A tleap script that builds the chain and sets N, CA, C and O, in Angstrom:
source leaprc.protein.ff14SB
mol = sequence {
  NMET ALA ILE GLY VAL SER ASN PHE SER VAL
  ARG ARG ILE LYS ARG ALA MET GLU ALA LEU
  LYS LYS HIE GLU LEU ALA SER ASN GLN VAL
  GLU TYR ASN LEU ILE ARG ARG ASP PRO GLU
  ARG LYS LEU ILE PRO PHE CYS ARG CTHR
}
set mol.1.N position { 3.348 -12.879 -12.098 }
set mol.1.CA position { 3.352 -12.775 -10.397 }
set mol.1.C position { 2.682 -11.581 -10.415 }
set mol.1.O position { 2.719 -10.755 -11.327 }
set mol.2.N position { 1.771 -11.469 -8.890 }
set mol.2.CA position { 1.710 -9.853 -8.203 }
set mol.2.C position { 2.003 -10.019 -7.081 }
set mol.2.O position { 2.458 -11.108 -6.732 }
set mol.3.N position { 1.870 -9.232 -6.401 }
set mol.3.CA position { 2.153 -9.705 -4.956 }
set mol.3.C position { 1.216 -8.714 -3.252 }
set mol.3.O position { 1.354 -7.494 -3.164 }
set mol.4.N position { 0.505 -9.382 -2.313 }
set mol.4.CA position { -0.352 -8.576 -1.686 }
set mol.4.C position { -0.168 -8.425 -0.316 }
set mol.4.O position { -0.381 -9.305 0.518 }
set mol.5.N position { 0.261 -7.210 -0.078 }
set mol.5.CA position { 0.627 -7.239 1.440 }
set mol.5.C position { -0.944 -6.207 2.491 }
set mol.5.O position { -1.814 -5.373 2.242 }
set mol.6.N position { -0.604 -6.753 3.280 }
set mol.6.CA position { -1.231 -5.892 4.679 }
set mol.6.C position { -0.939 -4.775 5.193 }
set mol.6.O position { 0.247 -4.569 5.451 }
set mol.7.N position { -2.031 -3.646 5.515 }
set mol.7.CA position { -1.532 -2.801 7.110 }
set mol.7.C position { -0.249 -2.168 6.799 }
set mol.7.O position { 0.165 -1.541 7.774 }
set mol.8.N position { 0.618 -2.105 5.660 }
set mol.8.CA position { 1.505 -1.568 5.070 }
set mol.8.C position { 1.296 0.122 5.511 }
set mol.8.O position { 0.217 0.695 5.663 }
set mol.9.N position { 2.629 0.689 5.656 }
set mol.9.CA position { 2.649 2.218 5.130 }
set mol.9.C position { 3.143 2.803 3.871 }
set mol.9.O position { 3.541 2.037 2.993 }
set mol.10.N position { 3.158 4.006 3.698 }
set mol.10.CA position { 3.948 4.732 2.470 }
set mol.10.C position { 5.054 3.936 2.610 }
set mol.10.O position { 5.260 3.134 1.700 }
set mol.11.N position { 5.950 3.972 3.699 }
set mol.11.CA position { 7.171 3.963 3.476 }
set mol.11.C position { 7.422 2.620 3.464 }
set mol.11.O position { 8.214 2.252 2.596 }
set mol.12.N position { 6.843 1.561 4.386 }
set mol.12.CA position { 6.475 0.172 4.124 }
set mol.12.C position { 7.216 -0.509 2.705 }
set mol.12.O position { 8.193 -1.203 2.426 }
set mol.13.N position { 5.652 0.424 1.765 }
set mol.13.CA position { 5.154 0.191 0.342 }
set mol.13.C position { 6.277 0.041 -0.603 }
set mol.13.O position { 6.533 -0.821 -1.444 }
set mol.14.N position { 7.126 1.575 -0.076 }
set mol.14.CA position { 8.027 1.862 -1.126 }
set mol.14.C position { 9.595 1.124 -0.898 }
set mol.14.O position { 10.606 1.296 -1.580 }
set mol.15.N position { 9.453 0.473 -0.002 }
set mol.15.CA position { 10.499 -0.724 0.946 }
set mol.15.C position { 10.512 -1.991 -0.402 }
set mol.15.O position { 11.388 -2.407 -1.160 }
set mol.16.N position { 9.007 -2.307 -0.193 }
set mol.16.CA position { 8.467 -3.407 -0.738 }
set mol.16.C position { 9.005 -3.285 -2.015 }
set mol.16.O position { 9.870 -4.058 -2.427 }
set mol.17.N position { 8.381 -2.020 -2.913 }
set mol.17.CA position { 8.603 -1.964 -4.043 }
set mol.17.C position { 10.254 -2.139 -4.871 }
set mol.17.O position { 10.604 -2.691 -5.914 }
set mol.18.N position { 10.899 -1.453 -3.925 }
set mol.18.CA position { 12.115 -1.645 -4.199 }
set mol.18.C position { 12.712 -3.296 -4.407 }
set mol.18.O position { 13.211 -3.744 -5.439 }
set mol.19.N position { 12.513 -3.981 -3.195 }
set mol.19.CA position { 12.704 -4.928 -3.078 }
set mol.19.C position { 12.145 -6.075 -3.911 }
set mol.19.O position { 12.668 -7.144 -3.594 }
set mol.20.N position { 11.210 -6.175 -4.910 }
set mol.20.CA position { 9.902 -6.605 -5.454 }
set mol.20.C position { 10.279 -6.124 -7.362 }
set mol.20.O position { 9.300 -6.157 -8.107 }
set mol.21.N position { 11.290 -5.828 -7.819 }
set mol.21.CA position { 11.354 -5.439 -8.897 }
set mol.21.C position { 11.018 -6.270 -9.676 }
set mol.21.O position { 10.630 -5.714 -10.703 }
set mol.22.N position { 10.926 -7.902 -9.773 }
set mol.22.CA position { 11.049 -8.529 -10.600 }
set mol.22.C position { 9.182 -8.561 -10.475 }
set mol.22.O position { 8.434 -9.134 -11.268 }
set mol.23.N position { 8.831 -7.885 -9.425 }
set mol.23.CA position { 7.146 -8.349 -9.269 }
set mol.23.C position { 6.377 -7.054 -9.221 }
set mol.23.O position { 6.594 -5.850 -9.088 }
set mol.24.N position { 5.336 -7.921 -9.399 }
set mol.24.CA position { 4.195 -6.119 -8.923 }
set mol.24.C position { 3.432 -6.012 -7.710 }
set mol.24.O position { 2.561 -6.786 -7.313 }
set mol.25.N position { 3.888 -4.889 -7.132 }
set mol.25.CA position { 2.625 -5.252 -6.145 }
set mol.25.C position { 1.749 -4.136 -6.180 }
set mol.25.O position { 1.714 -2.928 -6.414 }
set mol.26.N position { 0.738 -5.556 -5.677 }
set mol.26.CA position { -0.377 -5.746 -6.697 }
set mol.26.C position { -1.474 -4.727 -6.002 }
set mol.26.O position { -2.293 -3.920 -6.443 }
set mol.27.N position { -0.981 -5.280 -4.381 }
set mol.27.CA position { -2.060 -4.833 -3.513 }
set mol.27.C position { -2.123 -4.714 -1.946 }
set mol.27.O position { -1.624 -5.536 -1.179 }
set mol.28.N position { -2.700 -3.753 -1.632 }
set mol.28.CA position { -2.281 -3.638 -0.224 }
set mol.28.C position { -3.854 -3.431 0.701 }
set mol.28.O position { -4.706 -2.597 0.392 }
set mol.29.N position { -3.946 -4.248 1.687 }
set mol.29.CA position { -5.604 -4.325 2.600 }
set mol.29.C position { -5.081 -3.689 3.636 }
set mol.29.O position { -3.974 -3.936 4.115 }
set mol.30.N position { -6.097 -2.584 4.141 }
set mol.30.CA position { -6.093 -1.971 5.050 }
set mol.30.C position { -7.552 -1.539 5.523 }
set mol.30.O position { -8.546 -1.361 4.818 }
set mol.31.N position { -7.397 -1.398 7.107 }
set mol.31.CA position { -8.403 -0.521 8.003 }
set mol.31.C position { -8.775 -0.009 6.757 }
set mol.31.O position { -8.063 -0.080 5.755 }
set mol.32.N position { -10.117 0.615 6.818 }
set mol.32.CA position { -10.808 1.593 5.791 }
set mol.32.C position { -12.186 1.508 5.842 }
set mol.32.O position { -12.887 0.793 5.127 }
set mol.33.N position { -12.673 2.519 7.010 }
set mol.33.CA position { -14.496 2.613 6.880 }
set mol.33.C position { -14.188 3.624 7.293 }
set mol.33.O position { -13.030 4.041 7.258 }
set mol.34.N position { -15.712 4.588 8.048 }
set mol.34.CA position { -16.407 5.816 8.072 }
set mol.34.C position { -15.354 6.234 9.584 }
set mol.34.O position { -14.896 7.371 9.698 }
set mol.35.N position { -15.150 5.403 10.394 }
set mol.35.CA position { -14.168 5.827 11.427 }
set mol.35.C position { -13.058 5.906 11.445 }
set mol.35.O position { -12.476 6.846 11.986 }
set mol.36.N position { -12.463 4.923 10.848 }
set mol.36.CA position { -10.962 4.952 10.548 }
set mol.36.C position { -10.700 4.986 9.567 }
set mol.36.O position { -11.007 4.083 8.788 }
set mol.37.N position { -9.770 6.444 9.086 }
set mol.37.CA position { -9.718 6.569 7.516 }
set mol.37.C position { -8.815 7.351 7.329 }
set mol.37.O position { -9.017 8.273 6.539 }
set mol.38.N position { -7.323 7.212 8.105 }
set mol.38.CA position { -6.646 7.588 8.255 }
set mol.38.C position { -5.660 6.724 6.770 }
set mol.38.O position { -4.455 6.949 6.660 }
set mol.39.N position { -6.239 5.982 5.979 }
set mol.39.CA position { -5.998 6.038 4.519 }
set mol.39.C position { -5.898 7.290 3.453 }
set mol.39.O position { -5.613 7.385 2.259 }
set mol.40.N position { -6.323 8.310 4.623 }
set mol.40.CA position { -7.319 9.202 3.154 }
set mol.40.C position { -5.923 9.936 3.166 }
set mol.40.O position { -5.520 10.257 2.048 }
set mol.41.N position { -4.962 10.317 4.440 }
set mol.41.CA position { -3.631 10.682 4.476 }
set mol.41.C position { -2.531 10.972 3.661 }
set mol.41.O position { -1.821 11.972 3.552 }
set mol.42.N position { -2.546 9.648 2.996 }
set mol.42.CA position { -1.021 9.868 2.733 }
set mol.42.C position { -0.970 8.902 1.640 }
set mol.42.O position { -0.289 9.077 0.629 }
set mol.43.N position { -1.863 7.653 1.905 }
set mol.43.CA position { -1.432 6.104 1.584 }
set mol.43.C position { -2.851 6.155 0.316 }
set mol.43.O position { -2.633 5.939 -0.876 }
set mol.44.N position { -3.476 6.298 0.561 }
set mol.44.CA position { -4.599 6.077 -1.428 }
set mol.44.C position { -3.755 7.119 -1.787 }
set mol.44.O position { -2.758 6.584 -2.271 }
set mol.45.N position { -3.588 8.719 -1.810 }
set mol.45.CA position { -2.667 9.528 -2.550 }
set mol.45.C position { -1.684 9.130 -2.816 }
set mol.45.O position { -1.425 9.697 -3.878 }
set mol.46.N position { -0.695 8.346 -2.516 }
set mol.46.CA position { 0.587 7.821 -2.946 }
set mol.46.C position { 0.184 6.626 -3.995 }
set mol.46.O position { 0.924 6.354 -4.940 }
set mol.47.N position { -1.334 5.775 -3.699 }
set mol.47.CA position { -1.202 4.346 -4.537 }
set mol.47.C position { -2.306 5.084 -5.763 }
set mol.47.O position { -3.157 4.468 -6.406 }
set mol.48.N position { -2.087 6.129 -5.823 }
set mol.48.CA position { -3.175 6.670 -7.216 }
set mol.48.C position { -1.789 7.354 -8.212 }
set mol.48.O position { -1.832 7.542 -9.428 }
set mol.49.N position { -0.578 7.647 -7.270 }
set mol.49.CA position { 0.167 7.967 -8.569 }
set mol.49.C position { 0.886 7.082 -9.051 }
set mol.49.O position { 1.506 7.291 -10.095 }
savepdb mol mol.pdb
quit
C-alpha cells in the first residue's frame, strides 16, 4: 500500500514518514509552476534523497 499527500512541507513529510512505518509515502502533490517555484528550494531536493 502507498500513501499520497497534498501540499506537505519537508517537516510534515518527515513526520508522516515516521508515522507510516508500515506503508510508503509515495506522493506529495504540490502547486508548482513558472510563477510558484517554492518547492525548488527545499521540497524537491529532499524528495530526491
